[in-house]
Wavefront OBJ file of the C-alpha trace (Angstrom):
o trace
v 9.995 8.219 3.849
v 8.062 7.326 0.712
v 8.948 4.098 -1.068
v 7.944 2.716 -4.446
v 5.432 0.564 -2.530
v 3.751 3.670 -1.074
v 3.715 5.344 -4.487
v 2.202 2.261 -6.148
v -0.609 1.886 -3.608
v -1.429 5.604 -3.888
v -1.627 5.154 -7.672
v -3.864 2.073 -7.320
v -6.141 3.928 -4.928
v -6.588 6.670 -7.517
v -7.392 3.997 -10.106
v -9.856 2.350 -7.728
v -8.370 -1.129 -7.901
v -6.398 -3.676 -5.934
v -2.794 -4.768 -6.423
v -1.624 -7.977 -8.044
v 1.440 -9.056 -6.069
v 3.483 -11.794 -7.765
v 6.118 -13.982 -6.103
v 8.986 -15.908 -7.668
v 12.059 -17.501 -6.107
v 15.357 -15.807 -6.996
v 17.537 -18.090 -9.108
v 14.855 -20.649 -9.976
v 15.664 -22.679 -12.039
v 18.843 -20.721 -12.823
v 19.848 -17.056 -12.424
v 19.434 -16.096 -16.096
v 15.958 -17.634 -16.491
v 14.900 -16.272 -13.113
v 15.782 -12.731 -14.148
v 13.918 -13.155 -17.449
v 10.808 -14.426 -15.632
v 10.899 -11.593 -13.105
v 11.432 -9.081 -15.923
v 8.283 -10.454 -17.590
v 6.037 -9.927 -14.553
v 5.383 -6.158 -14.817
v 4.497 -6.488 -18.506
v 2.099 -9.290 -17.544
v 0.362 -7.019 -15.043
v 2.156 -7.489 -11.714
v 1.932 -4.324 -9.607
v 4.410 -5.457 -6.944
v 6.964 -8.276 -7.102
v 8.088 -10.421 -4.183
v 11.410 -12.172 -4.727
v 12.185 -15.170 -2.557
v 15.622 -15.477 -0.985
v 16.675 -19.144 -1.314
v 17.237 -20.804 2.060
v 17.971 -24.397 3.010
v 15.396 -24.576 5.845
v 12.264 -22.695 4.702
v 9.894 -23.743 7.484
v 6.868 -21.641 6.411
v 6.961 -22.735 2.781
v 5.089 -25.606 1.219
v 6.603 -28.235 -1.083
v 6.452 -26.104 -4.252
v 8.375 -23.136 -2.868
v 10.747 -25.394 -0.916
v 11.573 -27.166 -4.180
v 12.050 -23.820 -5.935
v 14.518 -22.778 -3.254
v 16.428 -26.031 -3.614
v 16.590 -25.618 -7.405
v 17.932 -22.097 -6.903
v 20.523 -23.191 -4.341
v 21.615 -26.028 -6.657
v 22.066 -23.424 -9.415
v 24.398 -21.476 -7.114
v 22.016 -18.732 -5.984
v 23.008 -16.790 -2.870
v 21.768 -13.669 -1.096
v 24.538 -11.682 -2.763
v 23.452 -12.959 -6.179
v 19.813 -12.205 -5.287
v 20.777 -8.575 -4.712
v 22.638 -8.603 -8.028
v 19.481 -9.916 -9.701
v 17.592 -6.932 -8.247
v 20.262 -4.589 -9.614
v 19.885 -6.110 -13.089
v 16.084 -5.860 -12.893
v 16.346 -2.207 -11.871
v 18.477 -1.452 -14.941
v 15.306 -1.836 -17.006
v 12.558 -0.996 -14.480
v 12.815 1.873 -12.031
v 9.212 1.908 -10.834
v 7.896 -1.582 -9.992
v 8.152 -2.150 -6.218
v 10.360 -5.078 -5.204
v 10.082 -6.915 -1.888
v 12.575 -9.531 -0.727
v 10.904 -12.380 1.161
v 12.671 -14.986 3.201
v 14.309 -15.890 6.481
v 16.649 -14.063 8.815
v 19.586 -16.491 8.770
v 21.080 -15.496 5.363
v 20.760 -11.799 6.304
v 22.371 -12.376 9.711
v 25.301 -14.156 8.038
v 25.600 -11.398 5.411
v 25.593 -8.770 8.182
v 22.517 -6.647 8.857
v 24.089 -3.236 8.158
v 25.861 -4.457 5.032
v 22.690 -6.109 3.803
v 20.525 -3.032 4.342
v 23.067 -0.777 2.634
v 23.365 -3.114 -0.343
v 19.610 -3.808 -0.576
v 18.812 -0.108 -0.623
v 21.526 0.651 -3.182
v 20.335 -1.991 -5.691
v 16.690 -0.919 -5.472
v 14.931 -3.142 -2.925
v 11.853 -1.430 -1.475
v 10.700 -3.736 1.298
v 11.349 -6.891 3.299
v 9.178 -9.761 4.497
v 11.164 -11.864 6.945
v 8.856 -14.587 8.140
v 10.754 -15.856 11.182
v 11.334 -12.529 12.989
v 8.454 -11.764 15.397
v 7.751 -8.201 16.624
v 9.685 -8.938 19.814
v 12.817 -9.074 17.634
v 12.184 -5.755 15.825
v 15.509 -4.323 17.001
v 17.340 -7.072 15.035
v 16.252 -6.026 11.547
v 12.882 -4.270 11.375
v 13.881 -1.008 13.072
v 17.240 -0.749 11.221
v 15.453 -1.509 7.914
v 12.944 1.285 8.433
v 15.783 3.661 9.335
v 17.494 2.636 6.081
v 14.405 3.613 4.084
v 12.959 0.151 3.484
v 9.427 -0.972 4.270
v 9.207 -3.834 6.738
v 6.090 -5.820 5.878
v 4.618 -7.976 8.598
v 2.491 -11.086 8.307
v -0.856 -11.334 10.096
v -2.598 -14.706 10.271
v -6.018 -16.111 11.214
v -4.591 -16.699 14.710
v -3.422 -13.076 15.148
v -6.113 -11.815 17.551
v -6.973 -8.219 18.460
v -4.676 -8.366 21.475
v -1.681 -9.420 19.354
v -2.411 -7.274 16.292
v -1.105 -3.916 17.648
v 2.315 -5.505 18.322
v 2.379 -6.991 14.817
v 1.494 -3.615 13.283
v 3.726 -1.423 15.470
v 6.663 -1.048 13.049
v 4.987 -2.377 9.911
v 5.007 -0.219 6.775
v 4.242 -0.565 3.070
v 1.381 -3.008 3.518
v 0.168 -5.759 5.811
v 0.385 -9.284 4.397
v -2.596 -11.290 5.621
v -1.987 -15.040 5.441
v -5.468 -16.306 4.595
v -5.030 -19.848 5.884
v -3.180 -21.484 8.739
v -0.284 -23.682 7.686
v 2.255 -23.627 4.889
v 2.149 -21.976 1.479
v 0.173 -23.710 -1.249
v -1.791 -25.866 1.189
v -5.426 -24.847 0.660
v -7.758 -22.380 -1.003
v -8.605 -19.034 0.555
v -12.222 -18.454 1.655
v -13.293 -15.038 0.366
v -15.936 -14.399 3.056
v -13.543 -15.265 5.899
v -10.888 -13.101 4.248
v -13.290 -10.139 4.015
v -14.004 -10.314 7.748
v -10.293 -10.586 8.570
v -9.329 -7.655 6.334
v -12.031 -5.501 7.941
v -10.719 -6.414 11.404
v -7.122 -5.550 10.504
v -8.231 -2.241 8.983
v -9.748 -1.245 12.314
v -6.162 -1.207 13.613
v -4.251 0.355 10.699
v -4.520 2.610 7.657
v -2.027 0.479 5.718
v -3.168 -1.502 2.661
v -3.937 -5.144 3.413
v -2.822 -7.726 0.845
v -3.930 -11.337 1.058
v -1.842 -14.345 0.127
v -1.736 -18.153 0.440
v -4.295 -20.261 -1.401
v -4.858 -18.056 -4.490
v -4.257 -20.099 -7.633
v -6.691 -18.971 -10.340
v -7.935 -15.803 -11.983
v -11.357 -16.225 -10.343
v -9.821 -16.722 -6.909
v -7.637 -13.646 -7.407
v -10.706 -11.621 -8.388
v -12.647 -12.794 -5.318
v -9.820 -11.797 -2.986
v -9.132 -8.495 -4.770
v -12.760 -7.494 -4.256
v -12.227 -7.753 -0.511
v -8.615 -6.661 0.006
v -6.111 -4.087 -1.269
v -4.092 -6.756 -3.019
v -3.908 -10.442 -3.930
v -0.560 -12.223 -3.536
v 0.194 -15.280 -5.669
v 3.333 -17.373 -5.284
v 2.820 -21.139 -5.333
v 0.748 -21.138 -8.541
v 3.420 -19.152 -10.411
v 6.202 -21.358 -9.041
v 4.205 -24.441 -10.090
v 3.774 -23.036 -13.604
v 7.526 -22.513 -13.822
v 8.257 -26.017 -12.524
v 5.829 -27.623 -14.981
v 7.731 -26.015 -17.874
v 11.112 -27.497 -16.927
v 12.672 -30.407 -18.773
v 13.263 -33.863 -17.287
v 16.512 -32.673 -15.690
v 14.843 -29.670 -14.093
v 16.353 -27.183 -16.514
v 14.598 -24.251 -18.140
v 12.879 -24.914 -21.457
v 11.958 -22.467 -24.248
v 8.467 -22.191 -22.683
v 9.504 -21.426 -19.091
v 9.295 -17.628 -19.084
v 6.125 -17.666 -21.201
v 4.457 -20.143 -18.818
v 5.034 -17.776 -15.899
v 4.040 -14.674 -17.859
v 0.841 -16.253 -19.219
v -0.387 -17.273 -15.763
v 0.606 -13.895 -14.329
v -1.420 -12.156 -17.061
v -4.455 -14.317 -16.263
v -4.166 -13.582 -12.543
v -3.670 -9.867 -13.205
v -6.825 -9.842 -15.345
v -8.708 -11.397 -12.436
v -7.464 -8.763 -10.012
v -8.269 -5.951 -12.450
v -11.733 -7.394 -12.999
v -12.478 -7.107 -9.296
v -13.253 -3.406 -9.549
v -16.139 -4.010 -11.948
v -17.382 -7.008 -9.971
v -17.388 -5.063 -6.714
v -19.313 -2.086 -8.082
l 1 2 3 4 5 6 7 8 9 10 11 12 13 14 15 16 17 18 19 20 21 22 23 24 25 26 27 28 29 30 31 32 33 34 35 36 37 38 39 40 41 42 43 44 45 46 47 48 49 50 51 52 53 54 55 56 57 58 59 60 61 62 63 64 65 66 67 68 69 70 71 72 73 74 75 76 77 78 79 80 81 82 83 84 85 86 87 88 89 90 91 92 93 94 95 96 97 98 99 100 101 102 103 104 105 106 107 108 109 110 111 112 113 114 115 116 117 118 119 120 121 122 123 124 125 126 127 128 129 130 131 132 133 134 135 136 137 138 139 140 141 142 143 144 145 146 147 148 149 150 151 152 153 154 155 156 157 158 159 160 161 162 163 164 165 166 167 168 169 170 171 172 173 174 175 176 177 178 179 180 181 182 183 184 185 186 187 188 189 190 191 192 193 194 195 196 197 198 199 200 201 202 203 204 205 206 207 208 209 210 211 212 213 214 215 216 217 218 219 220 221 222 223 224 225 226 227 228 229 230 231 232 233 234 235 236 237 238 239 240 241 242 243 244 245 246 247 248 249 250 251 252 253 254 255 256 257 258 259 260 261 262 263 264 265 266 267 268 269 270 271 272 273 274 275 276 277 278
């Protein structure tokens, strides 16, 4: 099985650079604007896109992404509509890898087999489901891999060498290293600590290691990209979107541009890492 994620990382390896992985919440602040913002990301330099599935109890997310999920839910976004958004994105972009990120509950309610069939058919490439540990792989991870989707696992600063093999057992696509303990958007990533962690994970796997949480600026993205196979940015992009909304929380004429401009700056940082590292 080769997914768009595998193809993209092989391409990046040939180019000698790291990936810029951009996250936005599906349906934030409304489905139409959300699609336009996601459509703008590849042109701005995103190599891989993570799309959040709105959920009412997002325990791993900080205030910014929680608020984005609530805006999306208020606008009527559902898992079914998230898959439709992917279908619409794919109508204009057949190559950019798309990863759905969220929690198991909406998928369980949708029905695992139905979800996997529909996700594959609309063009989803991978899943990050933050509340399913390796012990629950039979629930979704193993069926997802059988369906041809990458199942991307999170490793954290508290994932020691004893735990790491279990975390990596059925992981594919890439490993998502959470650079700080706690919720999204809480602190800044320390590049030296990240470098040591990435090296440790790579002793256990040949998969690319992407680093997220705490990356908010072009310089921070460059520092991480010098030490990892990818830099993941979510909260900063969600904050840029939120700052562009009007007093009622609705999209403004600057919303998509605000997201695209920050994404372009972050992408430039990631692309600059190759020169800085040489």
